[in-house]
mmCIF file of the N, C-alpha and C atoms, coordinates in Angstrom:
data_MODEL
# 
_entry.id   MODEL 
# 
loop_
_atom_site.group_PDB 
_atom_site.id 
_atom_site.type_symbol 
_atom_site.label_atom_id 
_atom_site.label_alt_id 
_atom_site.label_comp_id 
_atom_site.label_asym_id 
_atom_site.label_entity_id 
_atom_site.label_seq_id 
_atom_site.pdbx_PDB_ins_code 
_atom_site.Cartn_x 
_atom_site.Cartn_y 
_atom_site.Cartn_z 
_atom_site.occupancy 
_atom_site.B_iso_or_equiv 
_atom_site.pdbx_formal_charge 
_atom_site.auth_seq_id 
_atom_site.auth_comp_id 
_atom_site.auth_asym_id 
_atom_site.auth_atom_id 
_atom_site.pdbx_PDB_model_num 
ATOM 1   N N  . MET A 1 1  ? 114.585 112.425 137.682 1.00 0.00 ? 1  MET A N  1 
ATOM 2   C CA . MET A 1 1  ? 114.274 112.420 136.224 1.00 0.00 ? 1  MET A CA 1 
ATOM 3   C C  . MET A 1 1  ? 114.643 113.665 135.635 1.00 0.00 ? 1  MET A C  1 
ATOM 4   N N  . GLU A 1 2  ? 115.351 113.635 134.528 1.00 0.00 ? 2  GLU A N  1 
ATOM 5   C CA . GLU A 1 2  ? 115.678 114.881 133.876 1.00 0.00 ? 2  GLU A CA 1 
ATOM 6   C C  . GLU A 1 2  ? 115.575 114.645 132.340 1.00 0.00 ? 2  GLU A C  1 
ATOM 7   N N  . THR A 1 3  ? 115.295 115.723 131.724 1.00 0.00 ? 3  THR A N  1 
ATOM 8   C CA . THR A 1 3  ? 115.118 115.659 130.215 1.00 0.00 ? 3  THR A CA 1 
ATOM 9   C C  . THR A 1 3  ? 116.614 115.745 129.600 1.00 0.00 ? 3  THR A C  1 
ATOM 10  N N  . LYS A 1 4  ? 116.770 115.104 128.525 1.00 0.00 ? 4  LYS A N  1 
ATOM 11  C CA . LYS A 1 4  ? 118.010 115.128 127.868 1.00 0.00 ? 4  LYS A CA 1 
ATOM 12  C C  . LYS A 1 4  ? 117.638 115.403 126.366 1.00 0.00 ? 4  LYS A C  1 
ATOM 13  N N  . THR A 1 5  ? 118.608 115.729 125.544 1.00 0.00 ? 5  THR A N  1 
ATOM 14  C CA . THR A 1 5  ? 118.607 115.964 124.123 1.00 0.00 ? 5  THR A CA 1 
ATOM 15  C C  . THR A 1 5  ? 119.305 114.965 123.363 1.00 0.00 ? 5  THR A C  1 
ATOM 16  N N  . ASP A 1 6  ? 118.778 114.346 122.264 1.00 0.00 ? 6  ASP A N  1 
ATOM 17  C CA . ASP A 1 6  ? 119.391 113.366 121.444 1.00 0.00 ? 6  ASP A CA 1 
ATOM 18  C C  . ASP A 1 6  ? 120.189 114.099 120.324 1.00 0.00 ? 6  ASP A C  1 
ATOM 19  N N  . SER A 1 7  ? 120.929 113.346 119.544 1.00 0.00 ? 7  SER A N  1 
ATOM 20  C CA . SER A 1 7  ? 121.691 113.852 118.541 1.00 0.00 ? 7  SER A CA 1 
ATOM 21  C C  . SER A 1 7  ? 120.934 114.631 117.423 1.00 0.00 ? 7  SER A C  1 
ATOM 22  N N  . LYS A 1 8  ? 119.611 114.466 117.325 1.00 0.00 ? 8  LYS A N  1 
ATOM 23  C CA . LYS A 1 8  ? 118.789 115.065 116.359 1.00 0.00 ? 8  LYS A CA 1 
ATOM 24  C C  . LYS A 1 8  ? 118.045 116.329 117.035 1.00 0.00 ? 8  LYS A C  1 
ATOM 25  N N  . GLY A 1 9  ? 118.386 116.664 118.189 1.00 0.00 ? 9  GLY A N  1 
ATOM 26  C CA . GLY A 1 9  ? 117.746 117.822 118.876 1.00 0.00 ? 9  GLY A CA 1 
ATOM 27  C C  . GLY A 1 9  ? 116.407 117.591 119.555 1.00 0.00 ? 9  GLY A C  1 
ATOM 28  N N  . ASN A 1 10 ? 115.968 116.245 119.565 1.00 0.00 ? 10 ASN A N  1 
ATOM 29  C CA . ASN A 1 10 ? 114.709 115.955 120.239 1.00 0.00 ? 10 ASN A CA 1 
ATOM 30  C C  . ASN A 1 10 ? 114.954 115.808 121.734 1.00 0.00 ? 10 ASN A C  1 
ATOM 31  N N  . ILE A 1 11 ? 114.008 116.271 122.506 1.00 0.00 ? 11 ILE A N  1 
ATOM 32  C CA . ILE A 1 11 ? 114.181 116.007 123.915 1.00 0.00 ? 11 ILE A CA 1 
ATOM 33  C C  . ILE A 1 11 ? 113.582 114.561 124.330 1.00 0.00 ? 11 ILE A C  1 
ATOM 34  N N  . TYR A 1 12 ? 114.139 114.053 125.387 1.00 0.00 ? 12 TYR A N  1 
ATOM 35  C CA . TYR A 1 12 ? 113.626 112.771 125.845 1.00 0.00 ? 12 TYR A CA 1 
ATOM 36  C C  . TYR A 1 12 ? 113.946 112.624 127.450 1.00 0.00 ? 12 TYR A C  1 
ATOM 37  N N  . ILE A 1 13 ? 113.237 111.643 127.902 1.00 0.00 ? 13 ILE A N  1 
ATOM 38  C CA . ILE A 1 13 ? 113.448 111.313 129.230 1.00 0.00 ? 13 ILE A CA 1 
ATOM 39  C C  . ILE A 1 13 ? 113.468 109.760 129.358 1.00 0.00 ? 13 ILE A C  1 
ATOM 40  N N  . GLU A 1 14 ? 114.269 109.283 130.373 1.00 0.00 ? 14 GLU A N  1 
ATOM 41  C CA . GLU A 1 14 ? 114.292 107.915 130.583 1.00 0.00 ? 14 GLU A CA 1 
ATOM 42  C C  . GLU A 1 14 ? 113.566 107.384 131.770 1.00 0.00 ? 14 GLU A C  1 
ATOM 43  N N  . VAL A 1 15 ? 112.759 106.382 131.756 1.00 0.00 ? 15 VAL A N  1 
ATOM 44  C CA . VAL A 1 15 ? 112.010 105.841 132.832 1.00 0.00 ? 15 VAL A CA 1 
ATOM 45  C C  . VAL A 1 15 ? 112.312 104.269 132.796 1.00 0.00 ? 15 VAL A C  1 
ATOM 46  N N  . GLY A 1 16 ? 113.112 103.845 133.795 1.00 0.00 ? 16 GLY A N  1 
ATOM 47  C CA . GLY A 1 16 ? 113.500 102.453 133.641 1.00 0.00 ? 16 GLY A CA 1 
ATOM 48  C C  . GLY A 1 16 ? 114.254 102.191 132.459 1.00 0.00 ? 16 GLY A C  1 
ATOM 49  N N  . ASN A 1 17 ? 113.789 101.126 131.692 1.00 0.00 ? 17 ASN A N  1 
ATOM 50  C CA . ASN A 1 17 ? 114.550 100.748 130.511 1.00 0.00 ? 17 ASN A CA 1 
ATOM 51  C C  . ASN A 1 17 ? 113.847 101.471 129.216 1.00 0.00 ? 17 ASN A C  1 
ATOM 52  N N  . LEU A 1 18 ? 112.930 102.534 129.482 1.00 0.00 ? 18 LEU A N  1 
ATOM 53  C CA . LEU A 1 18 ? 112.271 103.122 128.473 1.00 0.00 ? 18 LEU A CA 1 
ATOM 54  C C  . LEU A 1 18 ? 112.831 104.513 128.059 1.00 0.00 ? 18 LEU A C  1 
ATOM 55  N N  . ARG A 1 19 ? 112.753 104.751 126.843 1.00 0.00 ? 19 ARG A N  1 
ATOM 56  C CA . ARG A 1 19 ? 113.149 106.319 126.473 1.00 0.00 ? 19 ARG A CA 1 
ATOM 57  C C  . ARG A 1 19 ? 111.898 106.792 125.953 1.00 0.00 ? 19 ARG A C  1 
ATOM 58  N N  . ILE A 1 20 ? 111.468 107.829 126.316 1.00 0.00 ? 20 ILE A N  1 
ATOM 59  C CA . ILE A 1 20 ? 110.216 108.532 125.846 1.00 0.00 ? 20 ILE A CA 1 
ATOM 60  C C  . ILE A 1 20 ? 110.748 109.902 125.186 1.00 0.00 ? 20 ILE A C  1 
ATOM 61  N N  . SER A 1 21 ? 110.549 110.076 123.912 1.00 0.00 ? 21 SER A N  1 
ATOM 62  C CA . SER A 1 21 ? 110.965 111.225 123.211 1.00 0.00 ? 21 SER A CA 1 
ATOM 63  C C  . SER A 1 21 ? 109.854 111.961 122.705 1.00 0.00 ? 21 SER A C  1 
ATOM 64  N N  . TYR A 1 22 ? 110.029 113.354 122.653 1.00 0.00 ? 22 TYR A N  1 
ATOM 65  C CA . TYR A 1 22 ? 109.076 114.259 122.085 1.00 0.00 ? 22 TYR A CA 1 
ATOM 66  C C  . TYR A 1 22 ? 109.632 114.707 120.780 1.00 0.00 ? 22 TYR A C  1 
ATOM 67  N N  . ILE A 1 23 ? 108.988 114.250 119.585 1.00 0.00 ? 23 ILE A N  1 
ATOM 68  C CA . ILE A 1 23 ? 109.491 114.530 118.331 1.00 0.00 ? 23 ILE A CA 1 
ATOM 69  C C  . ILE A 1 23 ? 108.689 115.606 117.630 1.00 0.00 ? 23 ILE A C  1 
ATOM 70  N N  . GLU A 1 24 ? 109.176 116.771 117.394 1.00 0.00 ? 24 GLU A N  1 
ATOM 71  C CA . GLU A 1 24 ? 108.308 117.776 116.697 1.00 0.00 ? 24 GLU A CA 1 
ATOM 72  C C  . GLU A 1 24 ? 108.182 117.509 115.274 1.00 0.00 ? 24 GLU A C  1 
ATOM 73  N N  . GLN A 1 25 ? 107.004 117.787 114.724 1.00 0.00 ? 25 GLN A N  1 
ATOM 74  C CA . GLN A 1 25 ? 106.832 117.585 113.355 1.00 0.00 ? 25 GLN A CA 1 
ATOM 75  C C  . GLN A 1 25 ? 107.733 118.208 112.444 1.00 0.00 ? 25 GLN A C  1 
ATOM 76  N N  . LYS A 1 26 ? 108.096 119.429 112.842 1.00 0.00 ? 26 LYS A N  1 
ATOM 77  C CA . LYS A 1 26 ? 109.029 120.117 111.927 1.00 0.00 ? 26 LYS A CA 1 
ATOM 78  C C  . LYS A 1 26 ? 110.496 119.389 111.883 1.00 0.00 ? 26 LYS A C  1 
ATOM 79  N N  . ASN A 1 27 ? 110.762 118.484 112.767 1.00 0.00 ? 27 ASN A N  1 
ATOM 80  C CA . ASN A 1 27 ? 112.067 117.754 112.814 1.00 0.00 ? 27 ASN A CA 1 
ATOM 81  C C  . ASN A 1 27 ? 111.901 116.413 112.099 1.00 0.00 ? 27 ASN A C  1 
ATOM 82  N N  . ARG A 1 28 ? 110.734 116.163 111.484 1.00 0.00 ? 28 ARG A N  1 
ATOM 83  C CA . ARG A 1 28 ? 110.587 114.841 110.925 1.00 0.00 ? 28 ARG A CA 1 
ATOM 84  C C  . ARG A 1 28 ? 110.600 115.074 109.430 1.00 0.00 ? 28 ARG A C  1 
ATOM 85  N N  . SER A 1 29 ? 111.193 114.057 108.728 1.00 0.00 ? 29 SER A N  1 
ATOM 86  C CA . SER A 1 29 ? 111.195 114.057 107.245 1.00 0.00 ? 29 SER A CA 1 
ATOM 87  C C  . SER A 1 29 ? 109.692 113.827 106.856 1.00 0.00 ? 29 SER A C  1 
ATOM 88  N N  . SER A 1 30 ? 109.352 114.278 105.680 1.00 0.00 ? 30 SER A N  1 
ATOM 89  C CA . SER A 1 30 ? 107.998 114.207 105.179 1.00 0.00 ? 30 SER A CA 1 
ATOM 90  C C  . SER A 1 30 ? 107.648 112.749 104.930 1.00 0.00 ? 30 SER A C  1 
ATOM 91  N N  . LEU A 1 31 ? 108.595 111.844 104.755 1.00 0.00 ? 31 LEU A N  1 
ATOM 92  C CA . LEU A 1 31 ? 108.423 110.442 104.499 1.00 0.00 ? 31 LEU A CA 1 
ATOM 93  C C  . LEU A 1 31 ? 107.940 109.795 105.864 1.00 0.00 ? 31 LEU A C  1 
ATOM 94  N N  . LYS A 1 32 ? 108.428 110.300 106.941 1.00 0.00 ? 32 LYS A N  1 
ATOM 95  C CA . LYS A 1 32 ? 108.156 109.643 108.229 1.00 0.00 ? 32 LYS A CA 1 
ATOM 96  C C  . LYS A 1 32 ? 107.022 110.428 108.967 1.00 0.00 ? 32 LYS A C  1 
ATOM 97  N N  . ASP A 1 33 ? 106.367 111.337 108.399 1.00 0.00 ? 33 ASP A N  1 
ATOM 98  C CA . ASP A 1 33 ? 105.376 112.317 109.112 1.00 0.00 ? 33 ASP A CA 1 
ATOM 99  C C  . ASP A 1 33 ? 104.023 111.762 108.733 1.00 0.00 ? 33 ASP A C  1 
ATOM 100 N N  . TRP A 1 34 ? 103.755 110.554 109.046 1.00 0.00 ? 34 TRP A N  1 
ATOM 101 C CA . TRP A 1 34 ? 102.428 109.871 108.848 1.00 0.00 ? 34 TRP A CA 1 
ATOM 102 C C  . TRP A 1 34 ? 101.372 110.513 109.641 1.00 0.00 ? 34 TRP A C  1 
ATOM 103 N N  . PRO A 1 35 ? 101.647 111.020 111.003 1.00 0.00 ? 35 PRO A N  1 
ATOM 104 C CA . PRO A 1 35 ? 100.539 111.634 111.677 1.00 0.00 ? 35 PRO A CA 1 
ATOM 105 C C  . PRO A 1 35 ? 100.233 112.999 111.399 1.00 0.00 ? 35 PRO A C  1 
ATOM 106 N N  . LYS A 1 36 ? 101.125 113.642 110.696 1.00 0.00 ? 36 LYS A N  1 
ATOM 107 C CA . LYS A 1 36 ? 100.997 115.158 110.415 1.00 0.00 ? 36 LYS A CA 1 
ATOM 108 C C  . LYS A 1 36 ? 100.809 115.905 111.729 1.00 0.00 ? 36 LYS A C  1 
ATOM 109 N N  . ALA A 1 37 ? 101.668 115.543 112.702 1.00 0.00 ? 37 ALA A N  1 
ATOM 110 C CA . ALA A 1 37 ? 101.713 116.078 114.024 1.00 0.00 ? 37 ALA A CA 1 
ATOM 111 C C  . ALA A 1 37 ? 102.953 115.766 114.757 1.00 0.00 ? 37 ALA A C  1 
ATOM 112 N N  . ASP A 1 38 ? 103.205 116.396 115.880 1.00 0.00 ? 38 ASP A N  1 
ATOM 113 C CA . ASP A 1 38 ? 104.281 116.082 116.793 1.00 0.00 ? 38 ASP A CA 1 
ATOM 114 C C  . ASP A 1 38 ? 103.915 114.601 117.289 1.00 0.00 ? 38 ASP A C  1 
ATOM 115 N N  . VAL A 1 39 ? 104.928 114.022 117.822 1.00 0.00 ? 39 VAL A N  1 
ATOM 116 C CA . VAL A 1 39 ? 104.727 112.558 118.396 1.00 0.00 ? 39 VAL A CA 1 
ATOM 117 C C  . VAL A 1 39 ? 105.501 112.362 119.630 1.00 0.00 ? 39 VAL A C  1 
ATOM 118 N N  . LEU A 1 40 ? 104.876 111.503 120.511 1.00 0.00 ? 40 LEU A N  1 
ATOM 119 C CA . LEU A 1 40 ? 105.752 110.900 121.539 1.00 0.00 ? 40 LEU A CA 1 
ATOM 120 C C  . LEU A 1 40 ? 106.182 109.536 121.072 1.00 0.00 ? 40 LEU A C  1 
ATOM 121 N N  . ARG A 1 41 ? 107.506 109.207 121.214 1.00 0.00 ? 41 ARG A N  1 
ATOM 122 C CA . ARG A 1 41 ? 107.915 108.006 120.717 1.00 0.00 ? 41 ARG A CA 1 
ATOM 123 C C  . ARG A 1 41 ? 108.381 107.238 121.996 1.00 0.00 ? 41 ARG A C  1 
ATOM 124 N N  . ILE A 1 42 ? 107.939 105.987 122.133 1.00 0.00 ? 42 ILE A N  1 
ATOM 125 C CA . ILE A 1 42 ? 108.343 105.296 123.344 1.00 0.00 ? 42 ILE A CA 1 
ATOM 126 C C  . ILE A 1 42 ? 109.098 103.980 122.814 1.00 0.00 ? 42 ILE A C  1 
ATOM 127 N N  . GLN A 1 43 ? 110.419 103.984 123.335 1.00 0.00 ? 43 GLN A N  1 
ATOM 128 C CA . GLN A 1 43 ? 111.290 102.901 122.870 1.00 0.00 ? 43 GLN A CA 1 
ATOM 129 C C  . GLN A 1 43 ? 111.910 102.211 124.117 1.00 0.00 ? 43 GLN A C  1 
ATOM 130 N N  . ALA A 1 44 ? 112.286 100.930 123.960 1.00 0.00 ? 44 ALA A N  1 
ATOM 131 C CA . ALA A 1 44 ? 113.004 100.148 125.024 1.00 0.00 ? 44 ALA A CA 1 
ATOM 132 C C  . ALA A 1 44 ? 114.375 99.992  124.707 1.00 0.00 ? 44 ALA A C  1 
ATOM 133 N N  . TYR A 1 45 ? 115.234 100.026 125.675 1.00 0.00 ? 45 TYR A N  1 
ATOM 134 C CA . TYR A 1 45 ? 116.606 99.778  125.346 1.00 0.00 ? 45 TYR A CA 1 
ATOM 135 C C  . TYR A 1 45 ? 116.799 98.269  125.203 1.00 0.00 ? 45 TYR A C  1 
ATOM 136 N N  . ARG A 1 46 ? 117.780 97.778  124.380 1.00 0.00 ? 46 ARG A N  1 
ATOM 137 C CA . ARG A 1 46 ? 117.983 96.447  124.005 1.00 0.00 ? 46 ARG A CA 1 
ATOM 138 C C  . ARG A 1 46 ? 118.935 95.761  125.003 1.00 0.00 ? 46 ARG A C  1 
ATOM 139 N N  . GLY A 1 47 ? 118.875 96.149  126.237 1.00 0.00 ? 47 GLY A N  1 
ATOM 140 C CA . GLY A 1 47 ? 119.809 95.575  127.156 1.00 0.00 ? 47 GLY A CA 1 
ATOM 141 C C  . GLY A 1 47 ? 120.914 96.457  127.569 1.00 0.00 ? 47 GLY A C  1 
ATOM 142 N N  . GLU A 1 48 ? 122.158 96.016  127.375 1.00 0.00 ? 48 GLU A N  1 
ATOM 143 C CA . GLU A 1 48 ? 123.417 96.793  127.601 1.00 0.00 ? 48 GLU A CA 1 
ATOM 144 C C  . GLU A 1 48 ? 123.650 97.862  126.516 1.00 0.00 ? 48 GLU A C  1 
ATOM 145 N N  . GLY A 1 49 ? 124.002 98.982  126.910 1.00 0.00 ? 49 GLY A N  1 
ATOM 146 C CA . GLY A 1 49 ? 124.387 99.961  125.907 1.00 0.00 ? 49 GLY A CA 1 
ATOM 147 C C  . GLY A 1 49 ? 123.261 100.870 125.557 1.00 0.00 ? 49 GLY A C  1 
ATOM 148 N N  . ASN A 1 50 ? 123.336 101.775 124.535 1.00 0.00 ? 50 ASN A N  1 
ATOM 149 C CA . ASN A 1 50 ? 122.360 102.669 124.087 1.00 0.00 ? 50 ASN A CA 1 
ATOM 150 C C  . ASN A 1 50 ? 121.442 102.258 122.995 1.00 0.00 ? 50 ASN A C  1 
ATOM 151 N N  . ALA A 1 51 ? 121.610 100.869 122.506 1.00 0.00 ? 51 ALA A N  1 
ATOM 152 C CA . ALA A 1 51 ? 120.845 100.476 121.379 1.00 0.00 ? 51 ALA A CA 1 
ATOM 153 C C  . ALA A 1 51 ? 119.202 100.397 121.781 1.00 0.00 ? 51 ALA A C  1 
ATOM 154 N N  . LEU A 1 52 ? 118.529 100.849 120.845 1.00 0.00 ? 52 LEU A N  1 
ATOM 155 C CA . LEU A 1 52 ? 117.018 100.968 121.166 1.00 0.00 ? 52 LEU A CA 1 
ATOM 156 C C  . LEU A 1 52 ? 116.174 100.076 120.175 1.00 0.00 ? 52 LEU A C  1 
ATOM 157 N N  . HIS A 1 53 ? 115.180 99.526  120.635 1.00 0.00 ? 53 HIS A N  1 
ATOM 158 C CA . HIS A 1 53 ? 114.153 98.889  119.824 1.00 0.00 ? 53 HIS A CA 1 
ATOM 159 C C  . HIS A 1 53 ? 113.357 99.943  119.116 1.00 0.00 ? 53 HIS A C  1 
ATOM 160 N N  . GLN A 1 54 ? 112.866 99.620  117.903 1.00 0.00 ? 54 GLN A N  1 
ATOM 161 C CA . GLN A 1 54 ? 111.924 100.507 117.254 1.00 0.00 ? 54 GLN A CA 1 
ATOM 162 C C  . GLN A 1 54 ? 110.786 100.842 118.113 1.00 0.00 ? 54 GLN A C  1 
ATOM 163 N N  . GLY A 1 55 ? 110.238 101.983 118.210 1.00 0.00 ? 55 GLY A N  1 
ATOM 164 C CA . GLY A 1 55 ? 109.229 102.294 119.127 1.00 0.00 ? 55 GLY A CA 1 
ATOM 165 C C  . GLY A 1 55 ? 107.847 102.677 118.553 1.00 0.00 ? 55 GLY A C  1 
ATOM 166 N N  . ALA A 1 56 ? 106.916 102.658 119.456 1.00 0.00 ? 56 ALA A N  1 
ATOM 167 C CA . ALA A 1 56 ? 105.750 103.215 119.022 1.00 0.00 ? 56 ALA A CA 1 
ATOM 168 C C  . ALA A 1 56 ? 105.606 104.638 118.970 1.00 0.00 ? 56 ALA A C  1 
ATOM 169 N N  . GLU A 1 57 ? 104.839 105.251 118.143 1.00 0.00 ? 57 GLU A N  1 
ATOM 170 C CA . GLU A 1 57 ? 104.606 106.722 118.139 1.00 0.00 ? 57 GLU A CA 1 
ATOM 171 C C  . GLU A 1 57 ? 103.158 107.109 118.357 1.00 0.00 ? 57 GLU A C  1 
ATOM 172 N N  . TYR A 1 58 ? 102.976 108.042 119.304 1.00 0.00 ? 58 TYR A N  1 
ATOM 173 C CA . TYR A 1 58 ? 101.648 108.475 119.629 1.00 0.00 ? 58 TYR A CA 1 
ATOM 174 C C  . TYR A 1 58 ? 101.632 110.006 119.152 1.00 0.00 ? 58 TYR A C  1 
ATOM 175 N N  . PRO A 1 59 ? 100.660 110.235 118.124 1.00 0.00 ? 59 PRO A N  1 
ATOM 176 C CA . PRO A 1 59 ? 100.439 111.680 117.730 1.00 0.00 ? 59 PRO A CA 1 
ATOM 177 C C  . PRO A 1 59 ? 100.118 112.618 118.829 1.00 0.00 ? 59 PRO A C  1 
ATOM 178 N N  . VAL A 1 60 ? 100.619 113.737 118.875 1.00 0.00 ? 60 VAL A N  1 
ATOM 179 C CA . VAL A 1 60 ? 100.301 114.821 119.811 1.00 0.00 ? 60 VAL A CA 1 
ATOM 180 C C  . VAL A 1 60 ? 99.827  116.037 119.135 1.00 0.00 ? 60 VAL A C  1 
ATOM 181 N N  . GLU A 1 61 ? 98.447  116.043 119.003 1.00 0.00 ? 61 GLU A N  1 
ATOM 182 C CA . GLU A 1 61 ? 97.915  117.233 118.177 1.00 0.00 ? 61 GLU A CA 1 
ATOM 183 C C  . GLU A 1 61 ? 97.729  118.445 119.054 1.00 0.00 ? 61 GLU A C  1 
ATOM 184 N N  . ASN A 1 62 ? 97.606  118.248 120.339 1.00 0.00 ? 62 ASN A N  1 
ATOM 185 C CA . ASN A 1 62 ? 97.413  119.344 121.327 1.00 0.00 ? 62 ASN A CA 1 
ATOM 186 C C  . ASN A 1 62 ? 97.563  118.756 122.739 1.00 0.00 ? 62 ASN A C  1 
ATOM 187 N N  . GLU A 1 63 ? 97.372  119.650 123.742 1.00 0.00 ? 63 GLU A N  1 
ATOM 188 C CA . GLU A 1 63 ? 97.567  119.133 125.048 1.00 0.00 ? 63 GLU A CA 1 
ATOM 189 C C  . GLU A 1 63 ? 96.625  118.099 125.490 1.00 0.00 ? 63 GLU A C  1 
ATOM 190 N N  . ARG A 1 64 ? 95.430  118.131 124.986 1.00 0.00 ? 64 ARG A N  1 
ATOM 191 C CA . ARG A 1 64 ? 94.334  116.979 125.216 1.00 0.00 ? 64 ARG A CA 1 
ATOM 192 C C  . ARG A 1 64 ? 94.868  115.604 124.817 1.00 0.00 ? 64 ARG A C  1 
ATOM 193 N N  . SER A 1 65 ? 95.703  115.623 123.810 1.00 0.00 ? 65 SER A N  1 
ATOM 194 C CA . SER A 1 65 ? 96.272  114.371 123.411 1.00 0.00 ? 65 SER A CA 1 
ATOM 195 C C  . SER A 1 65 ? 97.068  113.551 124.548 1.00 0.00 ? 65 SER A C  1 
ATOM 196 N N  . ILE A 1 66 ? 97.828  114.348 125.125 1.00 0.00 ? 66 ILE A N  1 
ATOM 197 C CA . ILE A 1 66 ? 98.655  113.946 126.288 1.00 0.00 ? 66 ILE A CA 1 
ATOM 198 C C  . ILE A 1 66 ? 97.720  113.577 127.490 1.00 0.00 ? 66 ILE A C  1 
ATOM 199 N N  . TYR A 1 67 ? 96.813  114.341 127.803 1.00 0.00 ? 67 TYR A N  1 
ATOM 200 C CA . TYR A 1 67 ? 95.826  114.014 128.890 1.00 0.00 ? 67 TYR A CA 1 
ATOM 201 C C  . TYR A 1 67 ? 95.077  112.745 128.593 1.00 0.00 ? 67 TYR A C  1 
ATOM 202 N N  . ASN A 1 68 ? 94.703  112.473 127.289 1.00 0.00 ? 68 ASN A N  1 
ATOM 203 C CA . ASN A 1 68 ? 94.128  111.170 126.981 1.00 0.00 ? 68 ASN A CA 1 
ATOM 204 C C  . ASN A 1 68 ? 95.059  110.056 127.251 1.00 0.00 ? 68 ASN A C  1 
ATOM 205 N N  . LEU A 1 69 ? 96.301  110.159 126.886 1.00 0.00 ? 69 LEU A N  1 
ATOM 206 C CA . LEU A 1 69 ? 97.160  109.119 127.223 1.00 0.00 ? 69 LEU A CA 1 
ATOM 207 C C  . LEU A 1 69 ? 97.349  108.847 128.740 1.00 0.00 ? 69 LEU A C  1 
ATOM 208 N N  . PHE A 1 70 ? 97.471  109.965 129.547 1.00 0.00 ? 70 PHE A N  1 
ATOM 209 C CA . PHE A 1 70 ? 97.553  109.734 131.030 1.00 0.00 ? 70 PHE A CA 1 
ATOM 210 C C  . PHE A 1 70 ? 96.326  109.218 131.594 1.00 0.00 ? 70 PHE A C  1 
ATOM 211 N N  . GLU A 1 71 ? 95.085  109.494 130.977 1.00 0.00 ? 71 GLU A N  1 
ATOM 212 C CA . GLU A 1 71 ? 93.929  108.937 131.386 1.00 0.00 ? 71 GLU A CA 1 
ATOM 213 C C  . GLU A 1 71 ? 93.921  107.421 131.074 1.00 0.00 ? 71 GLU A C  1 
ATOM 214 N N  . ALA A 1 72 ? 94.353  107.096 129.995 1.00 0.00 ? 72 ALA A N  1 
ATOM 215 C CA . ALA A 1 72 ? 94.403  105.663 129.663 1.00 0.00 ? 72 ALA A CA 1 
ATOM 216 C C  . ALA A 1 72 ? 95.344  104.864 130.568 1.00 0.00 ? 72 ALA A C  1 
ATOM 217 N N  . PHE A 1 73 ? 96.541  105.429 130.952 1.00 0.00 ? 73 PHE A N  1 
ATOM 218 C CA . PHE A 1 73 ? 97.326  104.704 131.903 1.00 0.00 ? 73 PHE A CA 1 
ATOM 219 C C  . PHE A 1 73 ? 96.642  104.597 133.229 1.00 0.00 ? 73 PHE A C  1 
ATOM 220 N N  . SER A 1 74 ? 95.997  105.666 133.675 1.00 0.00 ? 74 SER A N  1 
ATOM 221 C CA . SER A 1 74 ? 95.331  105.611 135.021 1.00 0.00 ? 74 SER A CA 1 
ATOM 222 C C  . SER A 1 74 ? 94.276  104.541 134.932 1.00 0.00 ? 74 SER A C  1 
ATOM 223 N N  . LYS A 1 75 ? 93.491  104.513 133.816 1.00 0.00 ? 75 LYS A N  1 
ATOM 224 C CA . LYS A 1 75 ? 92.399  103.521 133.756 1.00 0.00 ? 75 LYS A CA 1 
ATOM 225 C C  . LYS A 1 75 ? 92.998  102.110 133.757 1.00 0.00 ? 75 LYS A C  1 
ATOM 226 N N  . LEU A 1 76 ? 93.946  101.853 133.131 1.00 0.00 ? 76 LEU A N  1 
ATOM 227 C CA . LEU A 1 76 ? 94.586  100.541 133.200 1.00 0.00 ? 76 LEU A CA 1 
ATOM 228 C C  . LEU A 1 76 ? 94.909  100.166 134.632 1.00 0.00 ? 76 LEU A C  1 
ATOM 229 N N  . MET A 1 77 ? 95.520  101.017 135.379 1.00 0.00 ? 77 MET A N  1 
ATOM 230 C CA . MET A 1 77 ? 95.844  100.766 136.771 1.00 0.00 ? 77 MET A CA 1 
ATOM 231 C C  . MET A 1 77 ? 94.727  100.575 137.768 1.00 0.00 ? 77 MET A C  1 
ATOM 232 N N  . ASN A 1 78 ? 93.615  101.418 137.410 1.00 0.00 ? 78 ASN A N  1 
ATOM 233 C CA . ASN A 1 78 ? 92.508  101.300 138.331 1.00 0.00 ? 78 ASN A CA 1 
ATOM 234 C C  . ASN A 1 78 ? 91.737  100.066 138.022 1.00 0.00 ? 78 ASN A C  1 
ATOM 235 N N  . ASP A 1 79 ? 91.573  99.613  136.780 1.00 0.00 ? 79 ASP A N  1 
ATOM 236 C CA . ASP A 1 79 ? 90.848  98.454  136.445 1.00 0.00 ? 79 ASP A CA 1 
ATOM 237 C C  . ASP A 1 79 ? 91.570  97.113  136.406 1.00 0.00 ? 79 ASP A C  1 
ATOM 238 N N  . LYS A 1 80 ? 92.873  97.080  136.881 1.00 0.00 ? 80 LYS A N  1 
ATOM 239 C CA . LYS A 1 80 ? 93.556  95.863  136.831 1.00 0.00 ? 80 LYS A CA 1 
ATOM 240 C C  . LYS A 1 80 ? 93.022  94.852  137.911 1.00 0.00 ? 80 LYS A C  1 
# 
């Protein structure tokens, strides 16, 4: 697994057919800055090629935001 950089300068990583991007608030237009924070964007590829579905965005206000997300994934796996 390696991080890459997209055409807008955002870093991302691919996991299976998912692209997880870290979008800094300073790189977002004010019209799209609804969370007033950096975000993790999770998108799925549309099959062949590089086309992506529109993705969910998770606000990252601090490191704890990321830990909460990891904790939620762990809980889902533990409770299944």
